[in-house]
N, C-alpha and C positions, 0 to 999 in steps of 0.2 A: 377172383383174382388168386385166391389161393388154389384153386384148381389148376390155373395156368402155370404156376410155380411148380406145382407137383408133376405135371405133366412132362416139364423140361428134365427132372431128375427121376422119373418113374423106372428107368432101366437100372438105377444103382441104389435107389432106397433100400430095398431089402437085402442087398449084399451085407456079409459079415464084415466087422471092423478088421482091417487089415493089422497083424502084429508083426512086428520087426523081429526077425530071427538074429540079428546082430546086435540090437541095443534092448536090454531090459526095461520094462515100464517104470518111470520114475514115480517116487512117493510124493504125496503133497508138498511136504517139505522141501524137497529136492526142486520141485517145479517153481514154488515160490521163491526160493533162493535165486533162481535163475534171473528174476526180475527185480530183486532187492536193490541192485546197484542203479535202477532206473526211477528209485523213489521220487515222486513229484514234490514231496515236502522236506527236502534236504535241509538239516537244521531246524526243523520243528521241534525237536525234542529239547534242543538246547534253548530256544525261545521260550517254549512253555515252561521249562524248570525254572529259568530267570523271571518270568512273570509270577510265578508261585512263591518265589523267595520273599519272606516276610521281612520287613523293615519297620522300624518304629518311628515315629514322629518325634522331634524334640519337643519337650514340654516346657511352657514357661514357668519359671519359679514365682511363688508368691513374694510380695513385698518384703515381709519379715524375713523370709529365707534369702533374699537377695542381701538384706543388710547384714544377716550374720555371716554369709559368704563373704562379703566385702570386708568385715571385720577380721575374719581369720585370714583374708589375703594380706591385710595390713600387717597383721602379726607375723605372716609367714615372710613378707618383705622384710621386716625388721630382723629376722633371724636367717635369712636366706644365705648369708656368708657361712654359716656352719653345716650346711646342706642337711637339713633335718630329713628324717624318714616321714613320708606322708601317705595317708590313704585318700584317694580320690575317686568320686564317681563322676563319669563325663560322658557326653555324647560324641560318638564317632561318626561322621557322615561316610555314607557309601560312596564309592567312586562311580559306580555304574548307573544308579538311579536314585531318585529323591528319597530321602530318609536316611537311616542308619541304626546304630546299635547303642544301647548303655553299656559301658564298660567300667568295671571296678579295678584299680590297680593299687598296689602297695609299692613304693619306691623311694628312692632318694632324689631330693631336689637338686639338681644341678645349677640351675640359674632361673630367677624370677625376672623376666623382662617386662617392666612396667610400661615402657615405650611402646613395644609391640603388643602388650597385653596377652602375654603367654607364659606359661611354665614350661621349663625344659627339664626333663628327668634325665638321670643318669644313663638310661637305656638309649637317649637320644630321641624319645618321643616328645613331640611338641603338643601342647594343649592349649588352645585359646581360653582366655577367661570366661568368655559368653558360653563355651561348652561345658564349663564346669556345673555341676549340680550339688556336690558335697564334697568337704574337704575336712580332714582331721590331721592334725600334726602330732606325730607320734613321740618325738624327743625334741 
């Protein structure tokens, strides 16, 4: 079979490679760049970087830590009208995939909404009671 194919091209097999007098030979990078816009995996880099992004899972508080946090929230509710400065640690859920990050913040309390079970800080940040992990009242 190979011999039949070679017979078809016997007359041109040994001819030298034709070199253009008008166009210089392209480097490997230039040749590769010609085909870059036709990449089969467009958006692949974005998808893999999103998959590699590390997120934490929310941890459950122990019963005694939950009781202490509840006591601190009750105290905070009693002095909320004074807009005290607080330090809080809370879990912030990620908007794109499951999981999130733990954040620590020092701010003034704007409002404690017991009905909606949220803290509203002066910066406009709203934090659900269920996402709180630690709370300290500064003044």
